[in-house]
N, C-alpha and C positions, 0 to 999 in steps of 0.2 A: 621551810614553812610546816610546822605540823599541829595536829588536832590532839589534845589529850583523851584519851581513851574514855569513853563514856561506860557508865555500869550496865547498861543494857545488854542484852544476848546479841549474838553474832545476826540474827534473823531481822532486826532492828539498824543494822550498821550497813550503812552505803559507802562504797568505793568510788572515789571522783577523780578525775585526771583535772587536776588547776593546770592553768596557763594564764599567759599576760598578754594582754594587747593594749598598747597606750600604758598609762599607769595604773590599769586598773585591773584586778584578777578575775577569772572566770572560772567555771568548772564544768564540766558535763560527766554522766554516768558512764564507768569506765566498761559498761556492759555493750554500750553503742562503740567502743574503740576498738579497732582490728588492729591499728599498728600507728607508729609514729615514726615519720619518715624526716630526713634532713630536706632541705628546701630544693627544689629542681625545678628547674624553669617549665612552665605548663604553655603549652601550644593553642594561642588566641583562635577563638571562635569568631567569625564575622555575627554582628547585630546580635550578640550576647547581653546580657544585664552586666551593668558595671560591676557588679559584686563576683559575677564568674571569672576567674582570672585566666581559665581555658582548661585543657585537658590536658591529662599525663597518661602514659602507658604503666599500669601497675601488674607486672609477672605476665602480660596478654591481654589486660582487661582494661580499657581506656575509661576512665571517670574523670567526672569535675572537679575542678579546684575552685572551691569557693573561699573568696576572701572575707575572711569572718568580720575584720573590722569594720570595711566597706557595707557588707551586709546589715552589721548591727550601727552603721551611722558616726563608726568611731574614727576619728582622725588617726592613723596609723601611720608608721614609715614604710618606703617601699621595699619589697623584699629582697632579703640580703642573706647570707650563709648562715647567719644566728636564727633565723625563722625556720619554724617546721611545718611540717604537714601532717596533721592529726587525721588518718584514713578511718572514716564511720559511717557505719549503716545506720541510714534514716530510712525506716518502714525498710522497704526493700530494695532501698537503691544505696550504694556504695559510693561516698563523695571522700575528697579532701579536701579537709578546713584548713586553710593558711593561718597560722598565728604565730605571733612572736617569738614565744618561747614558752616550754613548757615548764611547770616551776616543782609539780608537787605531785605524789598520789595521796588522797586524803581520805581518812575514814572516818566517818562521821555519823553521830546516831540520828535518826529521824527528828528527834526534838529540838537537835540544833538549827533545823532549815527552818529559816522565819518565814513567812507568806511575802510576796511581792506588796509593797505598800500600796494603799487604797488608791494614793495620788499618784500612780503610775498610769499612763495611758493605757489603752487595749492593746496597742502594739508592742509595748513593753513588756506587758503582761503574756504576749503570745510568745515572747521569745526567754523571758526569764522565772523560771518555775519556781525558785524561792532565793533568799539572801542567808549567807552562813558568816555570821560573826566569826573571825579567827585571829587572835593575838593583835586586838586592836584594827583590823582590817575586816572589809566587807568584801565577800567573795560572791558572784552572781553564779546561780546555779543556771544555766542552761538549758532549754527544752529545745532538742535539735528538730523536733517534729515541724515547726512552723518557717525552718530554714528557706526550705525550699518551695517554690510556687506551685500551685496544683498541677499545672500542666505539666511540669517536668516530673513530678510524682506520678501525673496519669500514664506518662511515657515509660515508667517504669515499672508499672503492672502488669 
């Protein structure tokens, strides 16, 4: 998957990490991504929300692993060796985002990012910052800010 370069300056370009969950493509801003790791089993925590897969140790730091498909209400397959964890920074909290596969690094001009349609509910608009049409496909640009509930974000402060 590639995006044709636009005639805009580099200040108007955004780099995005594209990934797949189910049949749909999504992307996040590359500046939020710290690293991409292969799937590793997470230690489950009791009474955690259904989308929290558990916690993992990343070089001495324990971080929560969020099943992004479950969090977004997308039916996905159980984790396997082909799944990856995108380690990302959300505000001041480092989390692992479980996705099916990372597919590409996109460079797009701001003018290519279409607003989330008005027919979408507030919940969708909380997670989807925009839609990017690429080679006949639609890629949803996710906002990571709304992924974690306020009580988890307050613990990180």
